[in-house]
Backbone bond lengths (Angstrom), bond angles and torsions (degrees), N, CA, C in turn:
res aa  C-N    CA-C-N  psi(-1)  N-CA   C-N-CA  omega(-1)  CA-C   N-CA-C  phi
1 M - - - 1.454 - - 1.528 110.01 -
2 R 1.316 117.56 127.49 1.454 121.58 176.24 1.523 109.99 -78.81
3 N 1.308 116.46 166.07 1.460 120.87 -177.24 1.519 111.49 -95.67
4 G 1.337 115.71 156.71 1.446 121.43 175.19 1.514 113.28 72.79
5 L 1.325 115.48 167.67 1.468 121.66 -178.54 1.524 111.51 -56.99
6 Y 1.338 116.24 -47.56 1.463 118.80 -176.84 1.527 111.50 -62.68
7 G 1.331 116.46 -39.86 1.459 120.22 178.62 1.520 111.84 -63.73
8 H 1.344 116.32 -40.73 1.468 120.22 178.85 1.528 111.26 -67.24
9 I 1.323 115.89 -33.85 1.471 119.35 176.73 1.534 109.99 -62.60
10 L 1.331 116.45 -43.53 1.465 120.16 178.54 1.525 111.14 -62.58
11 D 1.336 116.68 -41.06 1.470 120.43 177.68 1.526 111.11 -62.63
12 F 1.331 115.43 -41.31 1.464 120.09 -179.60 1.527 111.33 -65.02
13 L 1.321 116.41 -41.02 1.472 120.39 178.75 1.520 110.47 -64.43
14 D 1.318 117.33 -38.67 1.471 120.86 175.16 1.532 110.43 -62.49
15 F 1.322 115.26 -39.33 1.467 121.02 -178.10 1.525 111.72 -63.55
16 I 1.337 116.86 -49.26 1.470 118.81 -177.63 1.521 111.86 -71.67
17 N 1.332 116.44 -25.09 1.460 120.50 178.93 1.528 111.50 -76.78
18 V 1.325 116.66 -45.95 1.462 121.52 -174.48 1.525 112.35 -90.52
19 N 1.334 116.29 -50.79 1.460 119.96 -174.35 1.524 113.42 -80.94
20 K 1.319 116.48 -35.95 1.464 120.24 -177.10 1.526 113.46 -97.10
21 N 1.326 117.13 -9.22 1.469 121.78 179.04 1.532 112.78 56.57
22 F 1.345 116.17 37.25 1.454 119.14 175.98 1.531 109.00 -66.61
23 S 1.320 116.04 150.67 1.462 120.32 179.01 1.522 110.46 -66.52
24 N 1.337 116.44 159.82 1.464 121.21 179.26 1.524 111.54 -59.14
25 N 1.331 115.78 -40.63 1.465 119.43 -179.51 1.527 111.34 -64.16
26 T 1.338 116.46 -38.81 1.462 120.32 179.26 1.517 110.83 -67.00
27 V 1.326 117.00 -42.54 1.460 121.26 179.41 1.532 109.96 -62.07
28 I 1.328 116.75 -42.90 1.460 120.80 179.03 1.532 110.49 -62.87
29 S 1.329 116.81 -41.06 1.460 121.38 178.81 1.530 110.78 -62.91
30 Y 1.336 116.74 -44.64 1.467 121.16 177.31 1.533 110.25 -61.63
31 K 1.308 115.80 -42.37 1.462 120.53 -178.74 1.526 111.01 -61.26
32 N 1.320 117.00 -44.97 1.467 120.83 -179.31 1.526 111.68 -64.20
33 D 1.336 116.62 -41.75 1.463 119.99 -179.73 1.527 111.55 -66.96
34 L 1.333 117.18 -42.42 1.460 120.32 -179.23 1.528 111.50 -72.24
35 K 1.323 116.47 -30.91 1.462 120.32 175.30 1.524 109.93 -65.10
36 Q 1.311 116.70 -38.42 1.459 121.26 177.09 1.531 110.45 -65.26
37 F 1.331 116.08 -40.39 1.465 120.18 177.81 1.534 110.91 -65.30
38 H 1.324 116.35 -39.79 1.465 120.73 179.03 1.525 110.38 -62.73
39 S 1.324 117.43 -43.71 1.468 121.28 179.40 1.525 110.83 -61.81
40 F 1.331 116.14 -39.33 1.466 120.24 177.75 1.524 110.55 -62.55
41 C 1.332 116.55 -42.13 1.464 120.36 -179.11 1.528 111.04 -66.46
42 I 1.320 117.04 -38.43 1.473 120.55 177.47 1.530 110.00 -59.74
43 K 1.331 116.35 -46.32 1.463 120.60 179.97 1.523 111.30 -65.36
44 T 1.348 115.85 -35.47 1.463 120.07 -178.43 1.527 111.79 -68.17
45 F 1.341 115.63 -43.54 1.466 119.44 -174.39 1.530 113.27 -89.93
46 Y 1.346 116.55 -29.56 1.467 119.12 -173.31 1.521 113.89 -123.00
47 G 1.341 117.02 0.29 1.454 119.83 179.33 1.520 111.69 82.61
48 E 1.314 116.74 -177.62 1.462 122.55 -178.42 1.528 109.96 -70.58
49 K 1.330 115.59 111.57 1.470 120.43 178.14 1.520 108.50 -135.04
50 N 1.287 116.07 123.61 1.459 121.59 -178.82 1.530 109.30 -90.40
51 L 1.322 115.38 73.31 1.460 121.23 -177.75 1.516 110.22 -117.39
52 E 1.321 116.25 154.34 1.455 120.52 171.45 1.517 107.98 -63.29
53 I 1.321 116.62 144.98 1.459 120.66 -172.38 1.525 112.50 -60.07
54 E 1.353 117.74 -34.96 1.455 120.21 -179.39 1.531 112.23 -69.63
55 N 1.335 117.77 -23.41 1.463 121.82 -177.89 1.526 113.30 -91.90
56 N 1.338 116.45 -4.80 1.452 119.26 179.70 1.524 110.26 -69.90
57 P 1.325 117.75 149.11 1.466 119.89 178.13 1.522 111.20 -63.58
58 A 1.333 115.75 147.11 1.460 120.30 -179.11 1.521 110.74 -68.52
59 I 1.312 115.66 140.80 1.467 121.38 179.29 1.515 108.57 -107.14
60 D 1.315 116.81 127.86 1.456 122.48 177.82 1.528 108.70 -70.06
61 I 1.324 116.88 118.68 1.470 119.88 -175.43 1.523 112.39 -66.35
62 N 1.332 117.04 -20.14 1.461 119.54 178.69 1.526 112.22 -73.51
63 L 1.339 116.88 -9.85 1.461 121.22 176.06 1.529 111.57 -85.65
64 L 1.314 116.48 -9.13 1.467 121.02 -175.34 1.524 109.30 -88.42
65 D 1.316 115.92 94.65 1.459 121.14 -178.09 1.526 110.76 -102.58
66 L 1.324 116.14 -176.82 1.466 121.16 -177.64 1.533 112.61 -60.82
67 P 1.351 119.66 -42.19 1.481 118.73 177.17 1.526 113.50 -57.70
68 I 1.344 116.83 -37.42 1.470 119.75 177.56 1.523 110.33 -63.20
69 L 1.333 115.90 -44.13 1.472 119.81 -179.42 1.526 111.04 -65.38
70 K 1.325 116.31 -39.70 1.462 119.44 178.34 1.525 110.99 -66.17
71 S 1.314 116.61 -35.99 1.472 120.47 177.55 1.528 110.44 -64.84
72 F 1.319 115.99 -38.68 1.468 120.21 177.67 1.525 110.64 -62.57
73 V 1.335 116.50 -45.47 1.467 120.58 179.09 1.526 110.53 -63.14
74 A 1.331 116.75 -41.97 1.467 120.44 178.52 1.525 110.61 -62.28
75 D 1.329 116.02 -38.31 1.465 120.70 178.15 1.529 110.76 -64.51
76 L 1.330 116.50 -36.26 1.465 120.21 177.83 1.527 110.58 -63.24
77 F 1.328 116.38 -43.56 1.464 120.13 178.51 1.529 111.36 -62.80
78 E 1.319 116.40 -39.94 1.463 120.00 179.83 1.523 110.96 -63.79
79 K 1.318 116.27 -42.40 1.462 120.20 -179.92 1.515 111.27 -66.50
80 Q 1.333 117.17 -36.36 1.455 119.99 -179.77 1.518 111.74 -70.61
81 K 1.349 116.82 -28.62 1.465 119.58 177.87 1.520 110.98 -64.30
82 I 1.324 116.10 -31.45 1.463 120.44 -179.88 1.523 110.97 -67.02
83 N 1.333 115.00 -32.83 1.465 120.08 179.99 1.525 108.77 -82.69
84 V 1.302 117.20 96.21 1.468 121.50 -174.03 1.525 112.04 -67.48
85 K 1.324 117.11 -17.73 1.456 120.00 179.91 1.525 111.77 -75.83
86 S 1.322 117.81 -18.02 1.454 121.82 -177.02 1.524 110.60 -78.34
87 T 1.314 116.83 128.35 1.455 121.11 173.43 1.515 109.04 -85.82
88 R 1.335 115.50 161.60 1.465 119.37 -178.78 1.527 110.06 -60.94
89 K 1.327 116.31 -39.32 1.460 120.06 -179.19 1.522 110.66 -61.64
90 Y 1.338 116.46 -42.61 1.464 120.60 179.57 1.525 111.01 -66.11
91 V 1.353 115.73 -43.53 1.462 120.34 -179.35 1.522 110.60 -60.24
92 N 1.325 117.39 -48.68 1.462 121.43 -178.53 1.526 111.82 -62.41
93 R 1.320 116.47 -38.74 1.458 120.08 -179.20 1.522 110.18 -67.33
94 T 1.332 116.54 -42.74 1.461 121.02 -179.51 1.524 111.28 -64.90
95 I 1.322 116.14 -45.39 1.462 120.40 -178.54 1.525 110.67 -68.83
96 S 1.320 117.18 -35.61 1.469 120.22 176.37 1.524 110.64 -60.49
97 R 1.324 116.17 -38.66 1.466 119.52 178.24 1.521 111.03 -64.54
98 K 1.319 116.69 -42.77 1.464 120.37 -179.93 1.531 111.48 -65.83
99 I 1.328 116.61 -37.72 1.464 120.03 176.39 1.524 110.15 -64.59
100 S 1.313 116.25 -41.20 1.460 120.26 178.46 1.527 111.43 -60.40
101 V 1.335 116.45 -39.13 1.465 120.95 177.63 1.523 110.13 -64.25
102 L 1.333 116.60 -43.99 1.469 120.66 178.12 1.521 111.21 -60.89
103 K 1.312 116.54 -42.33 1.464 120.14 179.20 1.529 111.07 -61.52
104 S 1.316 116.56 -42.28 1.463 120.32 178.87 1.525 111.04 -64.96
105 F 1.332 116.15 -41.83 1.463 121.37 -178.28 1.524 111.40 -64.28
106 F 1.329 117.36 -48.47 1.464 120.40 -177.56 1.529 111.72 -72.80
107 K 1.318 116.95 -29.20 1.462 120.12 174.29 1.524 110.03 -64.88
108 Y 1.325 115.40 -39.90 1.466 121.49 176.06 1.527 110.62 -61.74
109 L 1.334 117.49 -45.62 1.463 121.32 179.67 1.524 111.62 -63.70
110 Y 1.326 116.50 -39.82 1.466 120.84 -179.19 1.529 110.80 -65.88
111 R 1.317 115.89 -43.56 1.459 119.64 -179.92 1.524 112.52 -67.97
112 K 1.330 115.72 -24.45 1.465 120.93 176.62 1.534 111.66 -86.80
113 N 1.344 115.75 2.99 1.472 121.76 -179.14 1.529 112.64 61.03
114 E 1.323 116.36 28.85 1.460 120.64 176.54 1.525 111.19 -84.53
115 I 1.332 116.42 -22.17 1.461 121.38 177.18 1.533 108.08 -131.89
116 G 1.336 115.44 149.83 1.459 119.61 -177.02 1.514 114.10 -77.69
117 S 1.322 117.13 -25.64 1.467 121.86 178.25 1.521 108.57 -146.25
118 N 1.309 115.57 161.09 1.463 120.83 -176.79 1.531 110.10 -103.77
119 P 1.344 118.62 100.31 1.473 120.58 -177.76 1.528 112.96 -67.93
120 A 1.320 116.91 -25.74 1.468 119.75 -177.06 1.518 112.41 -75.77
121 A 1.346 117.40 -14.23 1.463 120.29 -178.69 1.523 111.35 -62.35
122 S 1.333 116.87 -29.74 1.471 121.27 -178.27 1.526 112.55 -95.30
123 L 1.316 116.88 4.89 1.463 120.82 -179.09 1.526 109.48 -77.78
124 N 1.319 116.89 126.54 1.461 121.37 -176.56 1.522 111.93 -94.39
125 F 1.307 115.12 148.38 1.459 121.57 175.59 1.530 109.41 -85.06
126 P 1.329 117.55 148.55 1.471 119.28 172.87 1.526 109.62 -68.29
127 K 1.318 115.37 151.46 1.463 118.96 -179.54 1.527 109.90 -67.41
128 M 1.316 113.95 135.07 1.461 119.60 -179.28 1.522 109.73 -116.18
129 P 1.333 117.21 131.59 1.467 118.85 174.29 1.526 110.20 -67.88
130 I 1.322 115.93 147.23 1.466 119.60 178.61 1.522 108.98 -68.20
131 R 1.310 115.82 121.83 1.463 120.61 179.44 1.528 108.54 -99.04
132 L 1.320 115.98 108.85 1.450 119.52 179.52 1.523 109.45 -77.87
133 P 1.316 117.08 129.46 1.467 119.45 -178.73 1.522 111.75 -68.68
134 E 1.315 116.45 137.35 1.461 120.93 174.55 1.517 109.26 -79.17
135 F 1.316 115.76 151.78 1.461 119.70 179.39 1.524 109.77 -151.60
136 V 1.313 114.99 160.53 1.462 121.74 -179.90 1.526 108.28 -88.12
137 S 1.304 117.71 136.31 1.461 120.91 -179.46 1.527 110.50 -67.34
138 Q 1.322 114.99 157.55 1.465 119.98 178.52 1.527 110.91 -60.05
139 E 1.330 116.40 -38.28 1.471 120.59 179.93 1.523 111.03 -62.27
140 D 1.329 116.53 -43.21 1.461 119.72 -178.55 1.530 111.66 -70.93
141 I 1.329 116.60 -35.82 1.464 119.62 175.94 1.522 110.00 -62.77
142 N 1.331 116.05 -40.89 1.466 119.90 178.22 1.525 111.42 -63.54
143 K 1.321 116.35 -39.69 1.467 119.75 178.02 1.520 111.00 -59.99
144 L 1.319 115.29 -39.91 1.461 120.07 -176.19 1.519 112.45 -75.68
145 L 1.315 116.86 -41.90 1.467 120.16 -170.64 1.524 114.54 -104.23
146 D 1.337 117.43 -43.83 1.463 119.40 -173.25 1.515 113.62 -85.95
147 N 1.333 116.05 -31.06 1.459 119.68 -176.34 1.527 111.68 -106.37
148 D 1.308 114.70 38.73 1.466 118.73 -176.72 1.530 110.69 -88.39
149 G 1.313 116.11 51.38 1.457 119.90 -177.83 1.508 113.80 -71.96
150 R 1.324 117.45 -17.59 1.463 120.50 -178.03 1.519 112.21 -85.89
151 G 1.313 116.84 -0.51 1.465 120.24 177.12 1.508 114.03 69.87
152 E 1.346 116.38 30.73 1.461 119.62 -177.76 1.525 112.47 -74.14
153 L 1.329 117.05 -22.86 1.458 121.19 178.27 1.518 110.03 -97.31
154 S 1.319 116.08 130.85 1.454 119.27 173.77 1.524 108.96 -74.32
155 V 1.316 116.67 169.65 1.465 120.98 -179.24 1.523 111.00 -60.53
156 I 1.332 116.82 -42.53 1.452 120.24 -178.76 1.526 110.86 -70.45
157 E 1.347 117.78 -39.47 1.460 120.76 178.43 1.527 110.59 -62.70
158 K 1.313 115.67 -43.52 1.463 120.54 179.51 1.522 110.88 -60.22
159 A 1.332 117.15 -44.71 1.464 121.52 -178.29 1.529 110.80 -64.81
160 I 1.309 116.77 -44.32 1.469 120.81 -177.84 1.524 111.00 -66.00
161 I 1.334 117.00 -46.83 1.465 119.80 -177.84 1.527 111.04 -67.40
162 E 1.323 117.20 -40.80 1.468 120.65 177.95 1.522 110.91 -61.12
163 L 1.328 117.04 -39.60 1.464 119.52 -178.67 1.525 110.99 -71.73
164 F 1.332 117.30 -40.38 1.462 120.00 175.88 1.524 110.44 -58.89
165 Y 1.324 116.51 -51.00 1.457 120.76 -176.87 1.524 111.73 -71.81
166 G 1.325 117.38 -32.77 1.466 121.31 -175.85 1.515 114.84 -82.13
167 T 1.355 117.59 -14.31 1.463 119.78 -177.10 1.524 113.93 -130.13
168 G 1.333 117.76 -20.14 1.452 120.73 -179.71 1.521 114.10 72.92
169 I 1.331 117.49 20.39 1.461 119.41 -177.99 1.526 111.22 -73.03
170 R 1.338 114.50 159.85 1.459 121.55 178.69 1.528 110.10 -79.10
171 L 1.325 115.22 163.80 1.463 121.31 178.55 1.523 111.15 -57.94
172 S 1.331 117.28 -47.59 1.465 120.76 -178.97 1.516 111.55 -63.26
173 E 1.331 116.61 -33.87 1.461 120.72 -179.74 1.521 111.42 -69.36
174 L 1.321 117.28 -36.15 1.461 120.25 177.38 1.521 111.37 -69.95
175 I 1.323 116.35 -45.38 1.460 120.60 -178.43 1.525 111.55 -60.67
176 N 1.332 116.60 -37.50 1.464 121.26 -176.21 1.524 113.81 -96.86
177 L 1.327 117.66 7.71 1.460 121.48 179.84 1.526 110.83 -63.85
178 K 1.332 116.04 124.86 1.463 120.99 179.51 1.530 110.53 -81.91
179 F 1.320 114.87 145.38 1.468 120.09 178.26 1.531 110.94 -59.25
180 V 1.330 117.05 -39.56 1.469 120.90 -177.40 1.523 111.97 -71.05
181 N 1.334 116.96 -14.13 1.457 119.93 -178.92 1.522 113.24 -95.18
182 V 1.328 115.76 12.49 1.460 121.19 171.54 1.524 107.39 -104.85
183 D 1.317 116.91 111.11 1.459 123.00 -175.92 1.526 108.80 -103.69
184 F 1.322 116.09 100.80 1.466 120.13 -178.17 1.523 111.53 -74.15
185 L 1.314 117.90 -23.98 1.461 120.73 179.51 1.530 110.22 -68.11
186 R 1.330 115.65 -46.05 1.466 120.46 -179.91 1.528 112.60 -93.80
187 K 1.322 116.27 -5.97 1.463 122.19 -177.31 1.527 111.03 56.33
188 T 1.323 115.55 54.55 1.457 121.74 178.61 1.522 109.90 -137.64
189 I 1.331 114.78 157.89 1.460 120.80 170.88 1.530 107.71 -125.59
190 Q 1.310 115.60 150.54 1.467 121.37 176.09 1.513 108.24 -114.85
191 V 1.328 116.35 121.54 1.462 120.67 -177.22 1.526 109.71 -123.30
192 I 1.324 114.58 158.10 1.460 121.40 175.78 1.525 107.17 -108.69
193 G 1.326 116.10 113.66 1.452 121.34 -175.22 1.516 113.15 -97.41
194 K 1.318 115.86 -154.77 1.459 121.34 -179.06 1.522 110.67 -64.01
195 G 1.334 115.24 143.17 1.450 119.92 -178.34 1.516 113.16 68.90
196 S 1.346 116.23 21.07 1.473 122.21 179.52 1.525 112.05 59.26
197 K 1.332 117.11 28.83 1.459 121.04 178.96 1.522 109.88 -88.24
198 T 1.319 115.05 132.58 1.463 121.54 -178.58 1.526 110.18 -94.79
199 R 1.323 116.44 138.67 1.459 120.00 173.68 1.530 109.47 -142.27
200 I 1.307 115.53 155.43 1.465 122.65 -179.77 1.524 108.13 -111.91
201 I 1.340 115.95 130.24 1.459 121.93 -175.66 1.529 109.39 -126.04
202 P 1.318 117.95 131.95 1.467 119.63 175.79 1.521 111.78 -77.56
203 F 1.332 116.97 156.37 1.465 120.34 172.01 1.526 108.84 -132.63
204 G 1.323 115.45 158.36 1.456 121.03 -173.57 1.520 114.02 -89.83
205 S 1.328 115.12 -177.04 1.463 121.47 -174.87 1.530 112.03 -68.23
206 K 1.337 117.12 -33.02 1.462 119.03 -179.19 1.528 111.13 -71.21
207 A 1.317 115.88 -39.31 1.465 119.00 175.15 1.521 110.00 -66.24
208 E 1.330 116.69 -38.00 1.469 120.47 178.58 1.531 110.80 -60.85
209 K 1.304 116.49 -45.27 1.463 120.88 -179.96 1.523 111.16 -62.97
210 A 1.331 116.19 -43.80 1.467 120.61 -179.47 1.530 110.84 -64.69
211 L 1.325 117.41 -40.39 1.461 121.02 179.90 1.524 111.26 -66.94
212 K 1.320 116.93 -41.59 1.474 120.16 180.00 1.533 110.83 -67.00
213 N 1.317 117.07 -35.71 1.467 119.75 175.95 1.526 110.75 -64.97
214 Y 1.332 115.64 -38.57 1.466 120.30 178.43 1.527 111.54 -66.20
215 L 1.324 117.42 -34.92 1.466 120.66 -178.04 1.527 112.16 -61.19
216 R 1.328 116.72 -22.53 1.467 120.02 179.61 1.523 112.07 -65.70
217 I 1.339 115.65 -27.02 1.471 118.52 -179.28 1.526 112.17 -108.18
218 R 1.333 117.20 -11.26 1.460 119.88 -175.37 1.525 111.83 -59.53
219 D 1.314 117.08 -46.21 1.464 120.04 -177.57 1.532 112.25 -65.73
220 I 1.322 116.25 -25.68 1.458 120.34 -179.64 1.526 110.68 -70.66
221 V 1.347 116.23 -43.02 1.465 119.95 -177.48 1.527 112.48 -86.79
222 N 1.328 116.98 -19.04 1.460 120.63 -175.99 1.535 110.94 -82.27
223 I 1.323 115.54 65.74 1.461 121.12 -174.56 1.524 112.66 -69.94
224 D 1.333 117.20 -25.03 1.469 121.01 -179.86 1.525 112.39 -92.63
225 K 1.350 115.89 5.12 1.467 121.51 178.28 1.536 111.94 54.96
226 L 1.337 116.05 47.08 1.456 120.88 177.49 1.525 109.52 -69.00
227 D 1.336 115.95 149.44 1.462 119.84 -179.80 1.520 112.04 -88.41
228 L 1.339 117.09 11.68 1.460 122.20 -179.03 1.527 110.83 -84.71
229 M 1.321 115.52 150.54 1.463 119.81 177.49 1.523 110.59 -69.16
230 F 1.335 116.70 -44.89 1.459 120.50 -176.69 1.527 110.66 -107.17
231 V 1.308 114.45 124.90 1.460 122.78 -179.58 1.526 107.78 -126.09
232 S 1.331 116.62 135.26 1.463 120.56 -177.70 1.527 111.28 -69.70
233 K 1.322 115.68 171.14 1.466 120.55 179.04 1.522 111.51 -62.01
234 R 1.326 115.99 -22.24 1.464 120.95 178.34 1.527 112.21 -84.55
235 G 1.327 115.56 0.04 1.453 119.85 -179.41 1.514 113.04 78.24
236 K 1.330 116.93 20.42 1.462 121.84 -176.39 1.523 110.32 -117.19
237 K 1.334 114.73 167.67 1.458 120.30 173.53 1.521 108.86 -67.70
238 Y 1.320 116.07 140.31 1.456 120.31 179.81 1.530 111.66 -67.87
239 Y 1.333 115.82 140.91 1.456 121.51 168.76 1.529 107.63 -85.68
240 P 1.342 118.40 148.21 1.469 120.05 178.15 1.531 113.03 -53.98
241 M 1.339 117.14 -39.21 1.459 120.45 -178.33 1.530 111.33 -63.58
242 E 1.331 117.61 -33.92 1.465 120.62 178.88 1.520 110.83 -63.41
243 I 1.337 116.47 -44.08 1.461 120.51 179.98 1.520 110.09 -69.15
244 N 1.323 116.77 -38.91 1.467 119.99 177.55 1.519 111.48 -59.27
245 R 1.326 115.74 -44.14 1.469 119.53 179.22 1.527 111.03 -65.18
246 L 1.313 115.98 -39.72 1.468 121.06 179.57 1.533 110.66 -60.11
247 I 1.325 115.70 -46.59 1.467 120.14 -178.58 1.529 110.87 -68.10
248 K 1.316 116.61 -44.66 1.463 120.30 -179.03 1.528 110.79 -61.21
249 R 1.327 116.21 -43.65 1.462 120.64 -179.13 1.529 111.52 -59.35
250 N 1.312 116.76 -41.72 1.466 120.38 -175.37 1.525 113.03 -82.85
251 L 1.334 117.50 -36.21 1.461 118.67 176.74 1.528 111.27 -67.07
252 S 1.328 116.43 -28.27 1.469 120.51 178.93 1.521 111.77 -62.41
253 K 1.315 117.73 -20.52 1.466 121.78 -179.96 1.527 112.06 -73.25
254 V 1.358 116.92 -23.76 1.463 118.58 -170.03 1.528 114.63 -127.07
255 T 1.336 118.97 -11.61 1.457 119.41 -175.79 1.521 111.75 -139.64
256 E 1.336 114.73 151.87 1.457 121.79 178.27 1.538 111.86 -98.81
257 L 1.323 117.54 8.57 1.455 120.42 178.94 1.526 110.54 -56.06
258 K 1.335 115.97 141.43 1.463 119.67 179.14 1.521 110.96 -67.04
259 K 1.328 115.73 -43.62 1.457 120.14 179.27 1.522 109.53 -92.31
260 K 1.306 114.61 125.74 1.469 120.30 179.32 1.530 107.14 -132.20
261 S 1.308 115.74 88.05 1.460 121.08 -172.45 1.518 110.22 -140.00
262 P 1.337 117.32 168.54 1.467 119.93 174.24 1.525 112.21 -56.51
263 H 1.348 117.21 -32.46 1.457 119.58 -178.65 1.527 111.71 -68.13
264 I 1.340 116.75 -28.40 1.458 120.28 175.32 1.523 109.99 -64.85
265 L 1.318 117.19 -37.59 1.464 120.46 176.79 1.529 110.76 -68.21
266 R 1.325 116.68 -32.54 1.467 120.82 175.33 1.535 109.87 -65.37
267 H 1.339 116.74 -43.72 1.463 120.75 175.73 1.532 110.44 -62.39
268 T 1.314 115.76 -39.80 1.467 120.41 -178.68 1.519 110.65 -64.55
269 F 1.313 116.71 -43.54 1.467 122.71 177.03 1.530 110.36 -54.92
270 A 1.328 117.08 -50.66 1.460 121.77 -177.00 1.530 111.39 -67.73
271 T 1.330 116.84 -42.33 1.463 120.93 -177.73 1.517 111.33 -65.14
272 H 1.325 117.29 -44.10 1.460 120.48 -179.42 1.523 111.50 -66.89
273 L 1.329 117.63 -34.90 1.469 120.28 175.48 1.528 110.62 -63.61
274 L 1.331 115.64 -46.69 1.456 120.21 -177.72 1.522 111.05 -65.12
275 E 1.324 116.79 -38.58 1.458 121.11 179.93 1.527 111.87 -61.93
276 R 1.309 116.37 -25.88 1.459 121.17 -179.06 1.526 112.73 -98.92
277 G 1.331 114.85 15.87 1.450 119.29 171.55 1.508 116.21 89.51
278 A 1.338 118.62 13.07 1.467 120.47 178.65 1.520 110.53 -65.63
279 D 1.311 115.93 146.02 1.463 121.21 179.54 1.529 109.91 -68.33
280 I 1.321 115.80 134.83 1.468 120.79 -176.55 1.526 111.51 -61.94
281 R 1.336 117.47 -32.40 1.469 120.32 179.95 1.528 110.93 -71.80
282 A 1.320 116.44 -33.98 1.461 119.74 176.37 1.528 110.31 -66.62
283 I 1.340 116.43 -40.50 1.466 120.75 177.74 1.527 109.65 -63.31
284 K 1.318 116.81 -40.58 1.472 121.64 177.04 1.524 110.84 -55.40
285 D 1.325 116.92 -46.42 1.466 120.64 -178.93 1.527 111.76 -68.22
286 L 1.326 116.58 -37.86 1.461 120.47 179.27 1.528 110.99 -65.08
287 L 1.323 116.78 -39.83 1.465 121.32 -178.94 1.525 112.49 -78.63
288 G 1.326 116.78 -19.24 1.456 119.72 -178.94 1.511 112.78 80.03
289 H 1.342 116.42 26.39 1.461 120.27 176.90 1.525 109.66 -75.05
290 E 1.324 115.93 141.27 1.460 119.66 179.08 1.519 111.18 -79.93
291 N 1.333 116.56 -35.83 1.467 121.17 -177.88 1.521 110.60 -118.52
292 L 1.324 116.14 141.58 1.456 121.03 179.35 1.521 111.65 -63.40
293 S 1.329 117.18 -29.36 1.459 121.07 -179.18 1.526 111.53 -60.12
294 T 1.334 116.95 -31.02 1.465 120.67 177.88 1.517 110.81 -66.21
295 T 1.319 116.21 -38.53 1.467 121.04 -177.95 1.520 111.75 -76.84
296 Q 1.321 117.22 -28.24 1.466 121.21 -174.46 1.522 113.36 -65.32
297 I 1.320 118.29 -12.29 1.457 120.70 177.49 1.529 110.43 -59.60
298 Y 1.335 116.85 -27.76 1.464 120.19 -177.94 1.528 112.49 -72.73
299 T 1.322 117.19 -17.69 1.460 119.38 178.10 1.517 111.92 -70.88
300 H 1.337 117.41 -14.41 1.465 121.56 179.47 1.528 112.45 -90.85
301 V 1.321 116.29 -8.41 1.459 119.22 -171.11 1.520 112.26 -71.81
302 N 1.320 117.45 -49.62 1.457 120.33 -176.67 1.526 109.89 -136.32
303 P 1.334 117.75 81.27 1.463 120.58 -177.00 1.519 113.72 -62.65
304 E 1.347 118.04 -28.06 1.459 120.40 179.61 1.532 111.25 -63.86
305 K 1.325 115.53 -39.21 1.466 119.86 177.08 1.526 110.26 -65.08
306 L 1.326 116.21 -39.07 1.465 120.26 -179.79 1.527 110.66 -66.82
307 K 1.332 116.54 -36.75 1.462 119.59 176.56 1.524 111.01 -62.79
308 K 1.324 115.66 -38.65 1.454 120.38 179.54 1.528 110.72 -64.59
309 V 1.335 115.73 -44.76 1.459 120.03 177.82 1.523 110.23 -61.95
310 Y 1.352 115.63 -40.54 1.476 120.55 179.91 1.522 110.35 -60.83
311 K 1.330 116.33 -47.26 1.452 120.46 -178.07 1.525 112.07 -64.30
312 Q 1.320 116.42 -32.86 1.463 120.44 -179.60 1.519 111.85 -77.81
313 S 1.331 117.15 -25.02 1.451 119.86 -169.65 1.524 115.42 -109.21
314 H 1.349 117.57 -32.57 1.467 119.28 -173.23 1.541 110.55 -82.55
315 P 1.335 117.54 131.52 1.478 120.31 -177.12 1.516 114.03 -63.57
316 K 1.325 118.38 -23.49 1.462 121.38 -179.36 1.526 112.31 -104.25
317 A 1.315 117.35 9.82 1.461 119.76 -177.85 1.503 112.15 -69.38
């Protein structure tokens, strides 16, 4: 264990990277938020000093109580007010993330017996408005995928969009999908999601057909013999931006939604399942959500459909 606040931050970052298998992007995000908190503490205890972070005096973590944490959060709100481009929704979401990082950090310190009590446990999150996920209507999805008689979708575009819509996987999960983890016999794929957690997801006959059609050209472009399912025309692994552009270009043909991304297809997958009476816990497992509360946001999307399911299913309806 290193000494002082900064040393404990480094230990914590090592912990989430090695022991928790957090993604590189998540570790970097945690690092930036905790670095900001460290700078605030330096200014609080030692005043304005323009020093390199490694040369700053060590801060005793036992001095960091709830008032200090609340002052940090208040300072975040003040700084966001200066940025006139920031909306309240954006500010609250950003600050909620930073509070969550603080809670994780101090929980780690408490469990390591580095502090006698956890001041962050009583730290409250700002109120967040319920953000209903946008999704593509069934009619528009049909226009894009089922009625593609004009050949507007290439073989690879068809396979990628069908798999996104047919399984609800994340962008990173599609890009890193291994060829050997596509089981055509059982019609399932195995993906590695957040926290390096593996899950198996079924896919339907239309996705199966699109994937098999794509396999006819995969070996031609896969000059480097990559073990990935999807390989770009250049024979390389896809960059996230390439897939984002692909999805945006094709969704623009059928929908006026502002956001046109792979995540919209993930929302569409979940919403259409729920509209047809799928169990919310099953959807949770398919999406790879850790908490059911994350999945329950979809119950707010189309209450009329839920009423219909209720009337069809409940004995006293």
